[in-house]
Backbone as a ProteinNet text record, in pm:
[ID]
protein_1_A
[PRIMARY]
MLGVDGFDPWTGFDGRYEASNPRLMVVGDIRLDAPLTDRESILRKINGAPDLIFTNFEQAVLGRRHWEEGFRAAVRKFWERTVFYNYNATHLGGPAATLLTPRIRSDPLHARLLRDMLLRYTPSHVIVWGEVNWDAMAVADASWEGRPPIRCGEIDEPCRSATLDGRCSLFTRVRHPSAGFAYDRWSGLLSRFLELAA
[TERTIARY]
16065.3	16166.3	16180.9	16211.8	16229.7	16109.2	15993	15869.7	15844.9	15917	15899	15863	15746.7	15703.9	15805.1	15841.4	15932.4	16079.2	16111.3	16251.7	16309.4	16400.1	16455.7	16604.1	16689.5	16832.6	16897.8	17012.2	17095.4	17177.3	17176	17246.5	17342.7	17386.5	17484.9	17421	17507.3	17464.1	17510	17424.1	17459.2	17554	17531.9	17613.9	17753.2	17783.3	17918.4	17944.9	17840.5	17859.9	17901.5	17829.1	17857.3	17998.4	18051.4	18185.9	18295.8	18259.5	18360.5	18434.6	18554.5	18635.7	18720.6	18695.7	18597.9	18454.8	18360.5	18218.3	18176.1	18150.3	18130.6	17984.5	17941.6	17811.7	17836.7	17769.3	17776.3	17640.2	17641	17515.9	17508.1	17417.8	17395.1	17305.8	17255.8	17176.9	17028	16987.2	16847.9	16842.3	16726.5	16707.7	16684.8	16791	16778.1	16712	16715.6	16658.2	16512.3	16447.5	16307.6	16227	16136.2	16079.3	16153.5	16272	16347.5	16390.7	16391.2	16443.8	16595.9	16660.1	16806.5	16854.6	16785.6	16822.9	16814.5	16705.7	16688.5	16793.2	16828.7	16930.8	17065.1	17106.7	17236.3	17231.3	17121.1	17109.8	17129.4	17073.6	17094.3	17242	17311.3	17454.1	17534	17505.2	17576.5	17555.4	17436.4	17405.1	17450.8	17530	17594.4	17528.7	17421.6	17359.4	17457.6	17482.7	17578.6	17523.1	17611.3	17572.5	17698	17715.3	17836.2	17858.5	17751.6	17765.2	17827.6	17771.3	17824.5	17962.2	17986.3	18118.3	18225.3	18196.5	18292.4	18329.2	18229.2	18254	18326.3	18281	18340.2	18488.6	18525.6	18667.2	18747.2	18694.6	18767.8	18778.1	18669.3	18672.6	18753.5	18756.9	18833.4	18977.7	19007.5	19142.7	19177.7	19076.3	19094.5	19012.7	19061.6	18988.5	18893.5	18785.8	18679.9	18724.3	18829.6	18875	18972.4	19013	19107.7	19039.4	19116.8	19065.5	19026.4	18911.6	18865.1	18784.8	18766.3	18694.7	18551.5	18477.7	18337.5	18326.6	18417.4	18415.5	18444.2	18537.3	18568.7	18449.6	18376.6	18256.4	18153.6	18132.9	18035.1	18073.7	18200.3	18244.8	18228.9	18256.6	18241.8	18098	18001.8	17862.5	17808.1	17862.3	17816.4	17845.7	17945.3	17984.5	17963.6	17880.9	17862.6	17714.1	17680.9	17544.3	17534.1	17421.4	17399	17254.2	17236.5	17103.5	17119.5	17012.1	17012.1	16954.9	17030.4	16994.2	16857.2	16830.7	16701.5	16603.1	16570.8	16505.4	16366.1	16296.9	16159.6	16149.3	16261.3	16259.9	16305.7	16227.2	16259.8	16322.5	16426.3	16490.9	16422.4	16497.9	16443.8	16416.5	16370.7	16354.2	16255.4	16154.5	16053.5	16084.9	16201.7	16234.4	16249.6	16205.5	16229.3	16360.7	16421.4	16544.6	16516.2	16612.9	16597.3	16611.2	16508.1	16511	16573.6	16618.7	16668.8	16565.1	16436.7	16332.9	16329.6	16339.1	16338.9	16465	16581.1	16707.4	16711.6	16642.3	16648.1	16530.7	16457.5	16346	16398.3	16340.9	16388.2	16382.6	16299	16293.3	16428.7	16501.6	16631.4	16729.9	16732.5	16822.3	16784	16655.4	16610.8	16650.7	16632.3	16670.5	16820.7	16902	17046.8	17079.9	17019.2	17041.1	17004.5	16888	16842.9	16932.8	16981.2	17074.2	17206.3	17256.3	17380.6	17363	17251.2	17226.1	17209.9	17140.7	17115	17239	17316.8	17426.7	17564.3	17574.5	17699.4	17821.8	17815.1	17931.7	18048.4	18168.5	18286.9	18317.8	18283.4	18314	18191.4	18168.8	18055.9	18108.2	18081.2	18118.7	17991.6	17992.9	17877	17901.9	17804.2	17813.7	17760.3	17845.1	17800.4	17821.2	17873	17899.5	17771.2	17668.2	17542.5	17477.7	17483.1	17432.1	17506.3	17638.3	17722.8	17683.4	17667.7	17636.4	17500.6	17404.4	17269.8	17252.9	17346.6	17330.5	17332.2	17241	17232.8	17199.9	17233.4	17200.2	17111.8	16990.7	16901.6	16965.3	16954.1	17002.2	17153.2	17226.5	17373	17429.2	17548	17617.9	17739.6	17774.8	17897.2	18018.1	18117.1	18244.8	18349.5	18419.7	18520.9	18639	18693.1	18813.6	18910.8	19039.8	19135.4	19098	19115.2	19084.1	19177	19134.6	19211.9	19277.1	19407.6	19481.4	19453.9	19415.9	19384.1	19448.5	19569.5	19643.8	19681	19642.4	19670.4	19557.4	19453.6	19333.3	19302.6	19257	19208.6	19059.2	19015.2	18872.6	18828.3	18703.4	18657.3	18639.7	18653.1	18627.1	18558.3	18458.5	18388.8	18335.8	18283.6	18229.3	18100.7	18026.4	17906.3	17911.8	17875	17875.3	17733.2	17686.1	17553.3	17565.9	17506	17506.7	17649.1	17744	17883.2	17963.2	17902.9	17973.4	18000.2	18124	18166.9	18171.1	18117.4	18125.4	18196.9	18300.7	18371.8	18301	18297.2	18233.8	18333.1	18331.2	18394.6	18302.9	18338.3	18256.2	18342.4	18274.7	18335.5	18242.7	18296.1	18208.8	18110.5	17991.1	17893.7	17951.2	17945.4	18006.1	17947.5	17841.2	17784.2	17844	17930.5	17973.5	18124.9	18196.1	18339.6	18417.4	18393.1	18451.9	18586.1	18696.5	18831.2	18883.3	18905.4	18950.8	19073.9	19178.9	19304.7	19284.6	19208.5	19185.4	19106.3	18993.7	18905	18953.4	19024.6	19077.8	19177	19264.1	19360	19292.2	19192.1	19118.7	19051.6	18980.3	18906.1	18999.1	19112.3	19210.2	19258.5	19291.2	19335.7	19223.2	19103.6	18990	18961.9	18962.9	18929.4	19037.4	19156.5	19262	19253.3	19171.8	19160	19087.3	19130.5	19060.9	18947.7	18834	18718	18739
-3325.4	-3326.2	-3467.3	-3478.6	-3607.5	-3699.1	-3639.2	-3715.3	-3782.4	-3743.2	-3804.9	-3695.8	-3710.6	-3613.9	-3606.2	-3484.8	-3464.1	-3484.3	-3523.2	-3542.4	-3407.4	-3355.8	-3222.3	-3225.1	-3270.9	-3280.4	-3142.9	-3141.3	-3021.2	-3017.9	-2904.4	-2896.3	-2778.3	-2728.3	-2620.1	-2483.2	-2381.8	-2242.6	-2181.6	-2106.6	-2013.6	-2070.2	-2192.5	-2250.1	-2292	-2288.8	-2326	-2474.9	-2557.6	-2700.4	-2721.6	-2660.6	-2678.7	-2633.8	-2536.2	-2483.1	-2556.4	-2651	-2715	-2826.6	-2854.8	-2964.5	-3018.1	-3140.7	-3235.4	-3196.3	-3253.1	-3233.1	-3344.4	-3308	-3405.9	-3419	-3544.7	-3577.1	-3663.7	-3632.8	-3713.1	-3779.2	-3911.5	-3985.6	-4045.1	-3988.6	-4039.2	-4161.9	-4198.3	-4320.2	-4287.1	-4234.1	-4196.3	-4057.5	-3993	-3858.7	-3866.7	-3847.5	-3849.1	-3722.9	-3617.5	-3489.9	-3475.5	-3586.1	-3578.4	-3504.3	-3418.4	-3405.4	-3309.5	-3261.8	-3173.4	-3248.7	-3180.3	-3240.3	-3236.7	-3305.9	-3302.2	-3159	-3085	-2945.2	-2862.7	-2877.2	-2801.6	-2841.9	-2969.1	-3015.9	-2949.8	-2943.8	-2883.4	-2732.6	-2668.1	-2525.1	-2499.9	-2586	-2572.6	-2586.5	-2681.8	-2702	-2578.6	-2528.1	-2410	-2290.5	-2280.5	-2168.6	-2190.8	-2297.7	-2315.7	-2411.1	-2480.3	-2575.9	-2690.4	-2724.1	-2831.1	-2967.9	-3052.6	-3187.8	-3272.7	-3360.8	-3441.6	-3528.8	-3585.1	-3672.5	-3594.6	-3479.4	-3399.9	-3345.2	-3304.3	-3252.8	-3359.4	-3484	-3593	-3602.8	-3603.7	-3614.6	-3491	-3373.7	-3249.3	-3240.7	-3280.1	-3279.6	-3369.6	-3489.3	-3584.8	-3536.5	-3489.8	-3451.4	-3323.3	-3236.2	-3112.2	-3127.1	-3234.5	-3252	-3148.7	-3104	-3002.6	-3041.1	-3005.4	-3032	-2916.4	-2948	-2848.3	-2732.9	-2750.2	-2641.5	-2547	-2582.6	-2498.1	-2371.8	-2264.9	-2138.8	-2156.7	-2103.2	-2109	-2233.9	-2324.6	-2448.6	-2421.2	-2337.4	-2311.3	-2249.7	-2160.6	-2101.2	-2207.6	-2299.6	-2407.5	-2501.2	-2526.4	-2610.6	-2545.3	-2417.4	-2346.3	-2354.5	-2329.1	-2335.7	-2476.2	-2577.8	-2716.8	-2745.6	-2712.7	-2744.1	-2655.8	-2537.7	-2452.7	-2514.7	-2604.8	-2664	-2816	-2869.9	-3014	-3049.2	-3160.5	-3213.3	-3317.9	-3319	-3417	-3462.9	-3594.1	-3648.1	-3784.2	-3832.3	-3962.5	-4066.2	-4173.9	-4277.8	-4338.2	-4372.2	-4429.7	-4315.3	-4249.9	-4119.5	-4119.3	-4230.2	-4230.2	-4281.5	-4322.6	-4374.3	-4264.4	-4237.7	-4130.9	-4187.5	-4120.6	-4160.5	-4096	-4079.3	-4018.8	-4124.2	-4084	-4176.6	-4288.9	-4264.4	-4366.7	-4449.2	-4429.9	-4498.3	-4647.7	-4720.4	-4864.4	-4889.1	-5002.6	-5037.3	-5058.5	-5024.9	-5047.1	-5195.8	-5254.1	-5395.2	-5408.4	-5527.8	-5547.3	-5507.8	-5532	-5494.8	-5343.4	-5267.5	-5121.4	-5075.6	-5130.6	-5089.5	-5121	-5226.8	-5265.1	-5211.6	-5116.9	-5055.8	-4998.1	-5037.4	-4986.1	-4833.9	-4770	-4623.6	-4562.8	-4621.2	-4566.4	-4573	-4685.1	-4699.2	-4600.8	-4578.3	-4482.6	-4340.4	-4305.4	-4170.5	-4147.7	-4249.7	-4233.5	-4214	-4293.9	-4274.7	-4132.2	-4085.2	-3952	-3842.5	-3860.9	-3763.3	-3761.7	-3879.5	-3885.3	-3820.1	-3844.2	-3783.8	-3632.4	-3587.2	-3443.2	-3365.5	-3418.4	-3341.3	-3386.3	-3496.9	-3550.1	-3533.3	-3588.9	-3577.6	-3660.5	-3612.4	-3692	-3789.4	-3753	-3832.5	-3838.8	-3957.5	-3978.8	-4049.4	-3991.3	-4051.5	-4105.1	-4234.1	-4302	-4322.2	-4286.3	-4306.1	-4443.6	-4527.8	-4652.9	-4775.8	-4881.4	-5005.6	-5073.8	-5075.7	-5140.7	-5063.1	-4932.4	-4848.5	-4880	-4889.1	-4921.4	-5055.7	-5156.1	-5290.7	-5297.7	-5217.9	-5221.7	-5129.9	-5039.6	-4935.8	-4992.8	-4941.4	-4978.5	-4853.9	-4858	-4750.5	-4811	-4762	-4812.9	-4794.7	-4895.7	-4892.4	-4880.5	-4918.5	-4915.5	-5028.9	-5072.6	-5174.9	-5111.6	-5165	-5118.3	-5169.1	-5084.1	-5119.9	-5116.4	-5227.9	-5234.2	-5142.7	-5083.9	-5001	-5051.5	-5022.3	-5064.5	-5003.6	-5080.8	-5025.7	-4910.6	-4832.6	-4718.2	-4758.7	-4745.1	-4780.8	-4676.3	-4724.2	-4636.2	-4695.6	-4651.9	-4712.3	-4854.6	-4947.5	-5089.5	-5157.8	-5084.8	-5144.6	-5080.7	-5163.5	-5112.6	-5085.7	-4975.8	-4945.2	-4954.1	-4994.2	-5016.5	-4887.9	-4904.1	-4796.9	-4862.4	-4797.7	-4848.7	-4728.8	-4755.8	-4646.7	-4690.7	-4590.8	-4612.3	-4511.3	-4556.8	-4469.2	-4458.5	-4336.4	-4308.8	-4199.2	-4221.2	-4119.7	-4076	-4172.4	-4144.8	-4074.8	-4050.2	-3981.3	-4079.2	-4081.9	-4174.5	-4102.9	-4168.7	-4119.6	-4224	-4181.9	-4270.1	-4270.8	-4387.9	-4402.9	-4463.9	-4417	-4486.2	-4472.8	-4542.1	-4536.9	-4501.3	-4449.2	-4429.5	-4494.9	-4527.6	-4573.8	-4460.5	-4496.2	-4391	-4300.1	-4168.3	-4075.2	-4081.5	-4156.5	-4170.1	-4289	-4369.4	-4497	-4515.2	-4482.7	-4509.2	-4447.1	-4322.5	-4253.4	-4192.9	-4247.6	-4203.5	-4101.1	-3979.5	-3870.6	-3908.6	-3957.7	-3985.5	-4085.4	-4187.6	-4290.7	-4236.6	-4173.7	-4134.3	-4009.3	-3921.6	-3803.3	-3843.9	-3938.9	-3987	-4051.6	-4133.8	-4199.7	-4097.7	-4002.8	-3906.8	-3816.7	-3780.8	-3701.5	-3776.1	-3903.9	-3983.8	-4003.2	-4029.4	-4050.6	-3928.4	-3810.7	-3689.1	-3648.3	-3709	-3683.9	-3776.4	-3883.7	-3978	-3914.7	-3948.7	-3901.5	-3997.8	-3941.1	-4024.1	-4069.9
-18557.7	-18662.5	-18717.4	-18843.8	-18910.8	-18890.9	-18873.9	-18864.3	-18731.1	-18625.5	-18494.1	-18393.2	-18331.1	-18230.3	-18117.2	-18078.4	-17966.6	-17999.4	-18123.2	-18160.6	-18201	-18120	-18141	-18105.1	-18196.8	-18166.3	-18156.7	-18088.7	-18084.3	-18212.9	-18283.9	-18412.3	-18421	-18307.2	-18307.3	-18322.7	-18339.3	-18350.6	-18482.1	-18544.2	-18652.5	-18757.6	-18803.1	-18909.8	-18866.8	-18737.6	-18692.9	-18712.9	-18701	-18727.2	-18872.7	-18964.1	-19106.7	-19143.7	-19071.9	-19100.9	-19025.1	-18938.7	-18852.9	-18926	-18877.8	-18930.1	-18815.7	-18770.9	-18825.2	-18788.3	-18863.1	-18834.6	-18739.6	-18614.5	-18508.4	-18467.4	-18455.7	-18398.3	-18275.1	-18167	-18044.9	-18028	-18007.4	-17994.6	-17854.3	-17773.6	-17639.4	-17641.1	-17525.4	-17511.4	-17498.7	-17382.1	-17361	-17299.2	-17311.3	-17256.8	-17107.3	-17031.1	-16885.5	-16832.8	-16912.4	-16870.1	-16911.4	-16947.1	-16990.3	-16884.6	-16925	-17058	-17150.8	-17113.1	-17201.8	-17326.8	-17439.3	-17561.8	-17556.3	-17650.1	-17656.9	-17677.1	-17760.4	-17785.2	-17657	-17584.3	-17459.5	-17355.6	-17352.3	-17257.2	-17283.3	-17409.6	-17441.9	-17415.6	-17445.5	-17414.7	-17265.2	-17182	-17037.3	-17002.8	-17063.8	-17035.8	-17078	-17196	-17246.2	-17153.7	-17098.5	-17010	-16866.5	-16843.1	-16714.2	-16616.6	-16656.2	-16564.2	-16537.7	-16411.7	-16381.6	-16420.6	-16471.8	-16511.6	-16516.9	-16419.9	-16409.9	-16532.7	-16587.9	-16705.6	-16820.7	-16851.1	-16961.7	-16929.4	-16804.1	-16768.1	-16786.7	-16749	-16771.4	-16919.1	-17004.7	-17148.1	-17201.7	-17163.6	-17214	-17179.4	-17058.5	-17021.1	-17114.8	-17141.2	-17225.8	-17369.5	-17426.4	-17567.3	-17588.6	-17488	-17499.9	-17453.7	-17379.8	-17326.8	-17221.2	-17145.9	-17042	-16920.7	-16803.8	-16680.6	-16650.3	-16582.6	-16559.8	-16471.5	-16393.1	-16306.1	-16377.6	-16497.6	-16570.9	-16622.5	-16621.1	-16673.5	-16820.1	-16855.7	-16994.1	-17029.4	-16932.1	-16962.7	-17007.6	-16934.9	-16971.3	-17109.9	-17145.3	-17279.7	-17385.8	-17356.3	-17450.4	-17468.6	-17358.3	-17366.3	-17457.6	-17437.7	-17521.3	-17668.8	-17700.1	-17839.4	-17896.1	-17812.7	-17857.6	-17898.5	-17811.4	-17842.7	-17954.1	-17972.9	-18082.8	-18218.7	-18225.3	-18353.7	-18359.7	-18268.6	-18257.5	-18260.7	-18325.7	-18325.7	-18215	-18142.9	-18035.9	-18037.7	-18022	-17994	-17927.6	-17866.1	-17802.5	-17898.1	-17918.9	-18015.7	-17987.3	-17864	-17826	-17803.9	-17913.5	-17912.5	-17851.7	-17855.2	-17805.7	-17663.4	-17604.4	-17467.6	-17373.1	-17270.4	-17177.5	-17051.7	-17004.4	-16880.1	-16761.7	-16656.5	-16536.3	-16430.9	-16313.4	-16202	-16230.6	-16312	-16338	-16462.8	-16521.6	-16647.1	-16626	-16724.8	-16725.6	-16797.6	-16769.7	-16839.6	-16987.2	-17068.6	-17211.5	-17241.4	-17290	-17327.2	-17465.9	-17502.6	-17639.2	-17744.9	-17717.7	-17814.5	-17834.9	-17725.8	-17737.6	-17810.7	-17772.4	-17834.5	-17984.1	-18027.6	-18168.9	-18249.8	-18193.4	-18265.8	-18398	-18512.9	-18642.8	-18655.4	-18574.6	-18577.4	-18544.6	-18449.6	-18410.9	-18525.9	-18598.4	-18714.2	-18824.9	-18843.1	-18944.9	-18906	-18777.5	-18733.9	-18748.6	-18716.3	-18732.8	-18879.8	-18967.3	-19112.1	-19153.1	-19109.9	-19149.5	-19092.8	-18970.2	-18912.5	-18989.3	-19028.8	-19105.6	-19242.2	-19307.1	-19438.4	-19428.6	-19326.1	-19313.6	-19270.9	-19173.6	-19115.3	-19162.3	-19231.5	-19288.6	-19196.9	-19075.2	-18986.2	-19039.3	-19016.6	-19050	-18937.7	-18813.4	-18695	-18603.8	-18546.8	-18456.5	-18331.7	-18214.9	-18086.7	-18022	-17989.4	-17931	-17781.9	-17700.1	-17555.2	-17517.9	-17457.1	-17397	-17482.8	-17420.7	-17491.5	-17538.5	-17453.5	-17492.6	-17606.8	-17600.2	-17707.7	-17837.7	-17830	-17945.4	-18006	-17920	-17968.2	-18037.5	-17991.1	-18047.7	-18168.2	-18189	-18290.6	-18432	-18513.2	-18654.8	-18735.4	-18863.8	-18956.7	-19065.2	-19079.2	-19181.9	-19320.1	-19401.9	-19541.3	-19554.1	-19451.4	-19458.5	-19374	-19409.5	-19331.6	-19266.8	-19150.6	-19084.7	-19161.1	-19174.3	-19234.6	-19124.5	-19105.6	-19001.4	-19030.5	-18928.7	-18935.3	-18830.8	-18845.6	-18742.5	-18607.4	-18500.1	-18367.6	-18332.4	-18235.5	-18188.2	-18056.4	-18050.1	-17928.6	-17821.1	-17703.6	-17592.5	-17468.3	-17435.8	-17325.5	-17361.7	-17277.7	-17303.2	-17378.7	-17410.3	-17468.5	-17603.2	-17696	-17824.1	-17813.7	-17870.7	-17877.6	-18023	-18044.5	-18181.5	-18260.7	-18389.1	-18484.1	-18603.5	-18656.3	-18774.6	-18852.1	-18968.3	-19047.4	-19116.1	-19159.3	-19239.7	-19353.6	-19471.9	-19588.3	-19641.3	-19652.5	-19706.7	-19810.6	-19924.8	-20030.4	-20065.8	-20058.3	-20093.5	-19986	-19868.5	-19759.2	-19646.2	-19602.8	-19498.2	-19363.1	-19261.2	-19123.4	-19039.5	-18966.7	-18874.1	-18739.5	-18675.5	-18544.7	-18447.2	-18324	-18212.6	-18093	-17986.2	-17866	-17746.2	-17645.9	-17514.8	-17413.3	-17297.9	-17189	-17160.6	-17121.9	-17094.1	-16984.8	-17004.6	-16908.2	-16767.4	-16748.1	-16614	-16539.1	-16605.2	-16545.8	-16554.9	-16448.2	-16443.2	-16557	-16584.6	-16699	-16658.3	-16709.8	-16672.6	-16773.7	-16726.9	-16814.4	-16895.4	-16829.5	-16900.3	-17014.1	-16989.3	-17090.6	-17209.5	-17181.8	-17291.3	-17363.2	-17294.7	-17362.1	-17470.4	-17438.2	-17537.7	-17657.1	-17631.1	-17739.5	-17830	-17771.3	-17853	-17931.7	-17874.8	-17947.7	-18072	-18056.4	-18171.5	-18273.2	-18224.1	-18313.9	-18400.2	-18338.8	-18413.4	-18513	-18501.8	-18600.1	-18721.1	-18712.4	-18823.2	-18940.2	-19060.6	-19180.6	-19213	-19242.1	-19280.6	-19422.6
[MASK]
++++++++++++++++++++++++++++++++++++++++++++++++++++++++++++++++++++++++++++++++++++++++++++++++++++++++++++++++++++++++++++++++++++++++++++++++++++++++++++++++++++++++++++++++++++++++++++++++++++++

């Protein structure tokens, strides 16, 4: 897809993404489930495969704990209307993965793919996983526009936007769900972020 071998993002089910409000894109870091594509990874999650990283994020974005009745159904509905892909699309994770070097993170292909994903899916809101991913992220042919930070407990988290073809997408970040991900902190942030108007 988009001219890159093996690039297969998750784009929701049956037009539910296109009908959603807000239109949400989640941008991960690297494919830890390699050789599965991003699409195949989300299909596994929807079909009940356990994954602590995704469960941490799903609890925060849904504002529900995984032991609550109806959580799995809410997760399924969430992914049916959400776009997901990993920003460092050509780098594979897994036990033999090398660390992402600054050269790999700044590969212009990643900025081009993000631009193309924004143009194709026109999300109103984008959630980025990981501070290092956030710092390295770029959009080809666009500049970041600063937005007021989002208050999250005692700490402000960044917010910015990118405008392509006259359409604005808001971005924020969360700590990567694999590393010290606190439900109370990130659930509040994501709730406030998703209420912002693009």
